[in-house]
C-alpha positions as CSV (number, residue, x, y, z in Angstrom):
1,X,-36.8,14.3,68.8
2,X,-37.4,12.2,65.7
3,X,-36.8,14.0,62.4
4,X,-39.7,14.7,60.1
5,X,-39.3,12.7,56.8
6,X,-37.7,15.0,54.3
7,X,-37.9,15.2,50.5
8,X,-34.5,14.9,48.7
9,X,-35.3,17.3,45.8
10,X,-37.9,19.8,47.0
11,X,-35.4,21.4,49.4
12,X,-35.0,24.9,51.0
13,X,-31.8,25.3,48.9
14,X,-33.9,25.8,45.9
15,X,-34.8,29.3,47.2
16,X,-31.5,30.2,48.7
17,X,-29.4,29.5,45.5
18,X,-31.9,31.3,43.4
19,X,-31.9,34.4,45.6
20,X,-28.1,34.3,45.9
21,X,-27.8,34.2,42.2
22,X,-30.1,37.3,41.8
23,X,-28.0,39.1,44.4
24,X,-24.6,38.2,42.9
25,X,-25.7,39.1,39.4
26,X,-26.9,42.5,40.6
27,X,-30.5,41.8,39.5
28,X,-31.9,41.9,43.0
29,X,-30.8,45.5,43.4
30,X,-32.8,46.4,40.3
31,X,-36.0,44.8,41.6
32,X,-38.6,46.2,43.9
33,X,-39.0,43.9,46.9
34,X,-42.7,43.4,47.7
35,X,-43.7,42.7,51.3
36,X,-45.2,39.2,51.8
37,X,-48.4,38.3,53.7
38,X,-50.1,35.1,54.5
39,X,-53.1,34.2,52.3
40,X,-56.3,34.5,54.3
41,X,-58.8,31.7,54.7
42,X,-61.0,33.5,52.2
43,X,-58.2,33.6,49.7
44,X,-57.6,29.9,50.0
45,X,-61.3,29.0,49.8
46,X,-61.4,30.6,46.4
47,X,-60.0,27.3,45.2
48,X,-60.0,24.8,48.0
49,X,-62.8,23.2,50.0
50,X,-63.5,24.1,53.7
51,X,-62.9,20.5,54.8
52,X,-59.4,20.4,53.2
53,X,-58.4,23.7,54.7
54,X,-59.6,22.7,58.1
55,X,-57.6,19.5,57.8
56,X,-54.4,21.3,56.8
57,X,-54.9,23.8,59.6
58,X,-54.5,21.0,62.1
59,X,-51.0,19.9,60.9
60,X,-49.0,22.3,63.1
61,X,-50.3,20.5,66.1
62,X,-49.8,17.0,64.9
63,X,-47.2,14.6,66.2
64,X,-44.7,13.0,63.8
65,X,-46.8,9.9,63.6
66,X,-50.0,11.9,63.0
67,X,-48.2,13.8,60.2
68,X,-47.1,10.5,58.6
69,X,-50.6,9.2,58.7
70,X,-52.1,12.4,57.4
71,X,-49.6,12.4,54.5
72,X,-50.6,8.9,53.4
73,X,-54.0,10.0,52.1
74,X,-52.3,12.2,49.5
75,X,-49.9,11.6,46.7
76,X,-46.2,12.5,46.6
77,X,-46.3,15.2,49.3
78,X,-44.6,15.9,52.6
79,X,-46.1,17.6,55.6
80,X,-44.1,19.4,58.2
81,X,-45.4,21.2,61.3
82,X,-44.5,24.5,59.7
83,X,-45.9,23.7,56.2
84,X,-49.3,25.4,56.8
85,X,-47.6,28.7,57.6
86,X,-45.2,28.3,54.6
87,X,-48.1,27.4,52.2
88,X,-50.1,30.5,53.3
89,X,-47.0,32.6,52.7
90,X,-46.4,31.1,49.3
91,X,-50.0,31.8,48.2
92,X,-50.0,35.2,49.8
93,X,-46.8,36.2,48.0
94,X,-48.5,35.4,44.7
95,X,-51.4,37.6,45.7
96,X,-49.2,40.5,46.7
97,X,-47.5,40.3,43.4
98,X,-50.9,40.3,41.6
99,X,-51.9,43.3,43.6
100,X,-48.7,45.2,42.7
101,X,-49.0,44.4,39.0
102,X,-52.7,45.1,38.6
103,X,-52.5,48.4,40.5
104,X,-49.5,49.5,38.4
105,X,-47.0,49.7,41.3
106,X,-44.7,47.4,39.3
107,X,-44.8,46.4,35.6
108,X,-44.3,42.7,36.3
109,X,-42.6,40.4,38.7
110,X,-41.6,37.0,40.0
111,X,-42.5,35.3,43.3
112,X,-39.9,32.8,44.6
113,X,-42.0,30.6,46.8
114,X,-42.1,27.2,48.5
115,X,-44.1,25.0,48.6
116,X,-45.1,25.0,44.9
117,X,-48.8,24.8,44.0
118,X,-49.9,23.7,40.6
119,X,-50.6,20.0,41.5
120,X,-52.8,20.9,44.5
121,X,-56.4,20.1,44.0
122,X,-59.7,21.4,45.6
123,X,-59.6,18.8,48.4
124,X,-56.1,17.3,48.2
125,X,-52.4,18.0,48.5
126,X,-50.4,16.5,45.7
127,X,-46.9,16.6,44.2
128,X,-45.2,18.7,46.9
129,X,-48.1,21.2,46.6
130,X,-50.4,22.2,49.5
131,X,-52.3,25.2,48.2
132,X,-52.7,26.0,44.5
133,X,-50.9,29.4,44.4
134,X,-51.5,30.3,40.8
135,X,-55.1,29.1,40.7
136,X,-55.8,31.2,43.8
137,X,-54.0,34.2,42.2
138,X,-56.1,33.9,39.0
139,X,-59.5,33.9,40.9
140,X,-58.2,36.6,43.2
141,X,-57.3,38.8,40.2
142,X,-60.8,38.3,38.8
143,X,-62.5,39.0,42.1
144,X,-60.5,41.9,43.4
145,X,-59.2,43.5,40.3
146,X,-61.9,42.8,37.8
147,X,-59.8,40.8,35.4
148,X,-62.1,39.4,32.7
149,X,-59.6,37.0,31.1
150,X,-56.6,35.4,32.7
151,X,-53.9,33.4,30.8
152,X,-52.0,30.8,32.8
153,X,-48.8,29.5,31.2
154,X,-47.4,26.4,32.9
155,X,-43.9,25.6,31.6
156,X,-43.1,23.2,34.4
157,X,-42.1,19.8,33.2
158,X,-45.0,18.2,35.1
159,X,-48.6,18.7,34.2
160,X,-50.4,21.0,36.6
161,X,-53.5,18.9,36.9
162,X,-54.7,21.0,39.9
163,X,-54.8,24.1,37.8
164,X,-56.6,22.3,35.0
165,X,-59.2,20.9,37.3
166,X,-59.8,24.3,38.7
167,X,-60.7,25.9,35.4
168,X,-61.6,23.2,32.9
169,X,-65.2,24.5,32.6
170,X,-64.3,28.2,32.9
171,X,-63.9,30.2,29.6
172,X,-62.5,33.2,31.4
173,X,-59.2,31.4,32.2
174,X,-57.0,29.9,29.5
175,X,-54.7,27.3,30.8
176,X,-51.7,26.2,28.7
177,X,-49.3,23.4,29.9
178,X,-46.5,21.5,28.3
179,X,-45.3,18.6,30.2
180,X,-43.4,15.3,30.1
181,X,-46.0,12.7,29.4
182,X,-44.4,9.7,27.5
183,X,-47.9,8.4,26.5
184,X,-49.1,8.5,30.2
185,X,-46.0,6.7,31.5
186,X,-44.7,9.8,33.4
187,X,-46.1,11.2,36.6
188,X,-48.9,12.1,37.3
189,X,-49.8,9.4,34.7
190,X,-53.2,11.0,33.9
191,X,-55.2,10.5,30.7
192,X,-56.5,14.0,31.1
193,X,-53.0,15.3,30.7
194,X,-53.1,14.4,27.0
195,X,-53.7,16.8,24.1
196,X,-57.4,15.8,23.7
197,X,-58.4,17.2,27.1
198,X,-59.5,20.6,25.9
199,X,-61.9,21.6,28.7
200,X,-65.5,20.9,29.5
201,X,-68.8,22.7,28.7
202,X,-68.3,26.4,28.2
203,X,-64.6,25.9,29.0
204,X,-64.1,23.7,25.9
205,X,-61.0,25.0,24.0
206,X,-59.6,26.9,27.0
207,X,-57.5,24.0,28.3
208,X,-54.4,23.4,26.1
209,X,-52.1,20.5,26.9
210,X,-48.9,19.8,25.0
211,X,-47.6,16.4,25.9
212,X,-43.9,15.7,25.5
213,X,-43.8,12.0,24.6
214,X,-40.0,11.7,24.8
215,X,-37.3,13.3,26.9
216,X,-34.5,15.5,25.6
217,X,-36.6,18.3,24.2
218,X,-34.5,21.3,23.2
219,X,-34.9,25.1,22.7
220,X,-36.3,24.6,19.2
221,X,-39.1,22.4,20.5
222,X,-40.1,24.9,23.2
223,X,-40.1,27.8,20.8
224,X,-42.0,26.0,18.1
225,X,-44.9,25.2,20.6
226,X,-44.9,28.8,21.7
227,X,-45.0,30.2,18.2
228,X,-47.5,27.7,16.7
229,X,-49.8,27.0,19.6
230,X,-49.6,29.3,22.6
231,X,-49.1,32.7,21.1
232,X,-51.8,32.5,18.3
233,X,-54.3,31.3,20.8
234,X,-53.2,33.7,23.5
235,X,-53.5,36.7,21.2
236,X,-57.0,35.7,20.2
237,X,-57.9,35.2,23.8
238,X,-56.5,38.7,24.7
239,X,-55.9,38.3,28.4
240,X,-56.0,41.0,31.0
241,X,-53.3,39.3,33.1
242,X,-50.7,36.6,32.4
243,X,-49.7,34.2,35.2
244,X,-46.8,31.8,34.8
245,X,-46.4,28.5,36.6
246,X,-42.6,29.0,36.4
247,X,-41.3,25.5,36.9
248,X,-37.6,25.2,35.8
249,X,-37.5,21.4,35.9
250,X,-38.0,21.7,32.2
251,X,-34.4,23.0,31.9
252,X,-31.3,20.9,31.1
253,X,-29.8,18.9,33.9
254,X,-33.0,18.5,36.0
255,X,-33.4,15.0,37.4
256,X,-37.2,15.1,37.0
257,X,-37.5,16.5,33.5
258,X,-34.5,15.1,31.6
259,X,-34.9,17.8,29.0
260,X,-32.1,19.6,27.1
261,X,-33.4,23.2,26.9
262,X,-30.8,25.7,28.1
263,X,-31.6,28.2,30.9
264,X,-31.5,31.1,28.4
265,X,-34.7,29.8,26.7
266,X,-36.7,31.2,29.6
267,X,-35.5,34.7,28.6
268,X,-37.1,34.2,25.2
269,X,-40.3,32.6,26.5
270,X,-40.7,35.4,29.1
271,X,-40.1,38.1,26.5
272,X,-42.7,36.6,24.2
273,X,-45.3,36.6,27.0
274,X,-44.5,40.2,28.0
275,X,-46.3,41.5,24.9
276,X,-49.6,40.2,26.2
277,X,-52.0,41.9,28.7
278,X,-50.2,45.2,28.4
279,X,-47.1,43.6,30.0
280,X,-49.0,42.5,33.2
281,X,-47.1,39.3,33.9
282,X,-46.7,37.5,37.3
283,X,-44.4,34.5,37.4
284,X,-44.6,32.2,40.4
285,X,-42.0,29.5,41.1
286,X,-43.1,25.9,40.8
287,X,-40.6,23.1,40.2
288,X,-36.9,23.1,39.4
289,X,-34.6,20.7,41.2
290,X,-31.1,21.1,39.7
291,X,-29.4,23.6,41.9
292,X,-27.2,24.8,39.0
293,X,-29.7,25.3,36.2
294,X,-32.5,26.5,38.5
295,X,-30.8,29.8,39.6
296,X,-29.6,30.4,36.0
297,X,-33.1,30.0,34.7
298,X,-34.5,32.3,37.4
299,X,-31.9,34.9,36.5
300,X,-32.7,34.7,32.8
301,X,-36.4,35.2,33.6
302,X,-35.9,38.1,36.0
303,X,-33.4,39.8,33.7
304,X,-36.0,39.7,30.9
305,X,-38.7,41.0,33.1
306,X,-36.4,44.0,33.9
307,X,-36.3,44.8,30.2
308,X,-32.9,43.5,29.3
309,X,-32.6,42.0,25.8
310,X,-32.7,38.2,25.6
311,X,-29.4,36.5,24.5
312,X,-29.0,35.4,20.9
313,X,-30.7,32.1,20.4
314,X,-28.4,29.3,19.2
315,X,-28.8,25.8,17.8
316,X,-32.3,26.4,16.5
317,X,-32.3,23.4,14.3
318,X,-36.1,22.9,14.2
319,X,-38.3,20.8,16.4
320,X,-37.9,17.0,16.6
321,X,-40.4,14.6,15.1
322,X,-42.0,13.8,18.5
323,X,-42.5,17.5,19.2
324,X,-44.0,18.0,15.7
325,X,-46.4,15.1,16.3
326,X,-47.6,16.6,19.6
327,X,-47.8,20.1,18.1
328,X,-49.9,18.9,15.2
329,X,-52.3,16.9,17.5
330,X,-52.8,19.9,19.8
331,X,-53.5,22.3,16.8
332,X,-56.0,19.8,15.3
333,X,-57.7,19.2,18.7
334,X,-58.3,23.0,19.1
335,X,-59.1,24.0,15.5
336,X,-62.8,24.0,16.4
337,X,-62.4,26.6,19.2
338,X,-59.9,29.1,17.8
339,X,-60.1,30.9,14.5
340,X,-56.3,31.2,14.4
341,X,-56.1,27.4,14.2
342,X,-59.0,26.7,11.9
343,X,-56.8,25.6,9.1
344,X,-54.7,23.3,11.3
345,X,-54.3,19.9,9.7
346,X,-54.4,21.2,6.2
347,X,-51.6,23.8,6.1
348,X,-49.5,22.7,9.1
349,X,-46.9,20.5,7.4
350,X,-43.7,19.3,9.1
351,X,-41.6,21.3,6.7
352,X,-43.4,24.5,7.5
353,X,-43.0,23.9,11.2
354,X,-39.4,22.9,11.1
355,X,-38.3,25.9,9.2
356,X,-40.5,28.6,10.6
357,X,-38.4,29.1,13.7
358,X,-35.4,30.0,11.6
359,X,-37.5,32.5,9.7
360,X,-38.6,34.4,12.7
361,X,-35.1,35.4,13.5
362,X,-34.0,36.6,10.1
363,X,-37.0,37.7,8.1
364,X,-38.8,41.1,8.4
365,X,-42.1,40.8,10.2
366,X,-44.1,41.9,7.2
367,X,-42.9,38.9,5.3
368,X,-44.0,36.6,8.1
369,X,-47.6,37.7,8.2
370,X,-49.0,36.1,5.1
371,X,-47.7,32.6,6.1
372,X,-49.2,32.7,9.6
373,X,-52.6,31.0,10.1
374,X,-55.5,33.4,9.6
375,X,-56.5,35.3,12.8
376,X,-59.4,37.6,13.6
377,X,-58.7,41.0,11.9
378,X,-59.0,43.0,15.2
379,X,-56.3,40.9,16.8
380,X,-54.0,40.8,13.7
381,X,-52.7,44.2,14.3
382,X,-50.7,43.2,17.4
383,X,-48.6,40.6,15.7
384,X,-46.1,42.9,14.0
385,X,-45.3,44.4,17.4
386,X,-44.4,41.1,19.0
387,X,-42.3,39.9,16.1
388,X,-40.5,43.2,15.8
389,X,-39.8,43.2,19.5
390,X,-38.6,39.6,19.5
391,X,-36.4,40.2,16.5
392,X,-34.8,43.3,18.1
393,X,-33.8,41.4,21.2
394,X,-32.2,38.5,19.3
């Protein structure tokens, strides 16, 4: 009865402490609990190859030695006799949430699942991930519910290379990821995680990577990237559905991220995304390994999805120099693809970026409009709504 090798950070307690926090805070009682199902083979094959699926299907019947051997062919992943079942439930939970949101049964929602998914590739498990839950959900939403454009926002501290590879040539899916990078010194150590990987072919411009080249990023850094990169592009893209790879290893205290953003920042990020796609937003848990900041971050996200006002943002002292450099590089790399960024590199000064965050909290939205990069006129009308909504909650 040898024990199966266990991971020390991707543990079952991640889900139990998150659920317990939702119950103790009273948030669970305010939510609609959606029944979970296993993803079907057809669902999984939307993203993954038949050979890979057939290989994973055999894991419940493997001996410990077979599992160890099987695991060696992949990177940073653990296989357990029950992982195939759990991975099907994780993907299926994301699909059930998409069904409920797209049919109007619920406005939005969050799926607390394990194992995570955003590192999993077409024919390979990777980074604790077996099936790519959010990538499957995006293609499922397009296939079953007729979504024309899907926005995937990945705020996990690791780059979701599996999601990027799934959609890098697809202009109907806009993938945004910020991630600890440190000039390719941080896992998964990929060149294609840098800002200049913008997509391929018809998908050029629809892959947006924001590399964090130092640790210790704060609330101001996160909000600056949302306001100056993601939101302008997202409004021009005009998605029918927003999916969030909700990894909370980007919060303070996480041993993987080593960032300094407080859990309440996720309330603001969530609120800003809720103005897109008519409010159709599905968040799916990815990383998050600090058992204190993880449940706090989950509660902040769910509380905002329920419509509660976000807490007052504090210590917004402007983004750091490293964040400004990454932000400027991303805007410049994408100026050819998005009209809202076409003046990037000429008007995007450090002073403008470092002070703009303060202005969004104190100035009336009509005063903000002339200073924001020019957008297509048919999309411009939606901006006063988001700024007014954000200001009212802060």
